[in-house]
C-alpha positions as CSV (number, residue, x, y, z in Angstrom):
1,X,104.8,140.9,102.3
2,X,102.7,140.0,99.1
3,X,98.8,139.2,99.2
4,X,99.3,137.7,95.7
5,X,100.7,134.3,95.8
6,X,103.3,133.7,93.1
7,X,103.6,130.0,93.9
8,X,101.2,127.7,92.2
9,X,98.4,126.1,94.4
10,X,99.7,122.6,93.9
11,X,102.9,123.3,95.7
12,X,100.9,124.3,98.6
13,X,98.6,121.2,98.3
14,X,102.0,118.8,97.9
15,X,103.3,120.3,101.0
16,X,100.1,119.7,103.2
17,X,100.0,116.2,101.9
18,X,103.4,115.4,103.4
19,X,102.5,116.5,107.0
20,X,101.4,113.1,108.1
21,X,105.1,112.0,107.3
22,X,106.6,114.5,109.8
23,X,108.0,113.0,112.9
24,X,106.6,115.5,115.9
25,X,105.9,113.4,118.8
26,X,107.1,116.1,121.2
27,X,105.7,119.3,119.7
28,X,102.8,117.8,118.0
29,X,103.4,120.5,115.3
30,X,104.2,118.8,112.1
31,X,105.5,121.0,109.2
32,X,106.3,120.3,105.6
33,X,108.2,122.1,102.9
34,X,108.6,122.0,99.3
35,X,111.6,123.8,97.7
36,X,111.4,124.7,94.1
37,X,114.7,125.4,92.4
38,X,115.2,128.1,89.6
39,X,115.8,125.0,87.3
40,X,112.2,123.8,88.2
41,X,113.0,120.9,90.3
42,X,111.2,120.3,93.5
43,X,112.3,118.7,96.7
44,X,110.4,117.8,99.7
45,X,111.1,117.9,103.7
46,X,109.3,117.3,106.9
47,X,110.3,118.2,110.2
48,X,112.1,115.3,112.1
49,X,112.1,115.8,116.0
50,X,114.4,114.3,118.4
51,X,114.3,113.7,122.2
52,X,117.6,116.0,122.3
53,X,115.4,119.0,120.9
54,X,118.7,120.6,119.5
55,X,118.9,117.5,117.2
56,X,115.6,118.3,115.6
57,X,115.8,119.2,111.9
58,X,113.0,121.5,110.3
59,X,111.3,120.7,107.3
60,X,112.8,123.6,105.2
61,X,116.2,122.6,105.9
62,X,115.4,119.0,105.3
63,X,114.2,120.0,101.7
64,X,117.1,121.9,101.3
65,X,119.4,119.1,102.2
66,X,117.6,116.9,99.6
67,X,118.3,119.7,97.0
68,X,122.0,119.7,97.9
69,X,122.2,116.0,98.0
70,X,120.7,115.7,94.6
71,X,123.3,118.2,93.3
72,X,121.0,121.0,92.4
73,X,122.8,124.3,92.9
74,X,120.6,126.5,90.4
75,X,119.3,128.5,93.5
76,X,116.1,128.6,95.2
77,X,113.1,130.1,93.5
78,X,110.5,129.3,96.2
79,X,110.0,127.6,99.4
80,X,106.5,126.5,100.5
81,X,105.9,125.8,104.1
82,X,102.8,124.0,105.4
83,X,101.4,123.2,108.9
84,X,98.1,122.5,110.5
85,X,97.9,126.0,112.0
86,X,95.0,128.2,110.6
87,X,97.5,130.9,109.9
88,X,100.4,130.7,107.3
89,X,103.7,129.7,109.0
90,X,107.1,131.6,108.2
91,X,110.4,129.8,108.6
92,X,112.4,129.8,111.9
93,X,115.5,131.9,112.0
94,X,118.0,128.9,111.3
95,X,115.8,128.0,108.3
96,X,115.7,131.8,107.1
97,X,119.6,131.7,107.1
98,X,119.8,128.3,105.2
99,X,117.4,129.6,102.6
100,X,119.3,132.9,102.3
101,X,122.5,130.7,101.5
102,X,120.9,129.4,98.3
103,X,118.5,132.1,97.5
104,X,118.5,134.4,94.7
105,X,117.2,138.0,94.8
106,X,113.8,136.8,93.7
107,X,113.4,133.9,96.2
108,X,110.1,133.8,97.8
109,X,108.8,132.0,100.7
110,X,104.9,131.1,100.8
111,X,102.6,129.5,103.4
112,X,99.0,128.7,103.2
113,X,97.4,128.2,106.5
114,X,94.7,125.6,107.1
115,X,92.1,128.5,107.0
116,X,93.0,128.9,103.5
117,X,94.8,132.3,103.7
118,X,98.1,132.5,101.7
119,X,101.0,134.8,102.6
120,X,104.1,135.2,100.4
121,X,107.3,137.0,101.5
122,X,110.6,137.9,99.5
123,X,113.5,136.3,101.5
124,X,115.0,139.9,102.3
125,X,111.8,140.7,104.1
126,X,112.3,137.7,106.3
127,X,116.0,138.1,106.8
128,X,117.1,141.7,106.1
129,X,120.9,142.3,105.9
130,X,121.5,138.7,105.7
131,X,124.8,137.2,106.7
132,X,126.0,135.3,103.6
133,X,128.9,134.1,101.6
134,X,130.2,137.7,100.6
135,X,130.0,138.9,104.4
136,X,132.0,135.9,105.2
137,X,134.4,136.5,102.5
138,X,134.8,140.0,103.5
139,X,136.2,138.9,106.9
140,X,139.1,136.9,105.4
141,X,141.2,139.7,104.0
142,X,141.5,138.0,100.5
143,X,141.1,139.8,97.3
144,X,139.8,136.6,95.6
145,X,136.1,136.4,95.1
146,X,134.2,133.8,96.8
147,X,132.7,130.8,94.9
148,X,128.9,131.3,94.7
149,X,126.8,128.8,96.7
150,X,124.8,127.9,93.3
151,X,127.0,128.6,90.5
152,X,125.2,129.6,87.2
153,X,124.1,126.7,85.0
154,X,125.7,126.7,81.5
155,X,123.1,127.4,78.8
156,X,123.9,124.7,76.2
């Protein structure tokens, strides 16, 4: 865990500004997220709850879905998470797994609580020994290398 936040403050402010857009009538726990890609693009998401609780979509996964929908596979540089709690929020286990799918070794997750304290984690701190594309490939018996989830961009 890092005490110094490598994520610009405006991303924390932008995420906090999205909280009123969350649909959280059951938990009354709105969450917003901003995904910053290694290409510099940003994608936003808020949690969308559902009466069938398992159908709820977390803010982090919503933002990553927007990234994928836009066709950005450059990789995630940072995920910023905001809520109304005084303390910083870390993503749930499902969100950690989805972040790891598009993460680079340098990916960070950062959250600033309402009390102003910011915590930043490396993705491998939140999900050590993550199950990912290489682990999935290892179980197939194939000798072909798997396609990376975010192919490198051509530098033209």
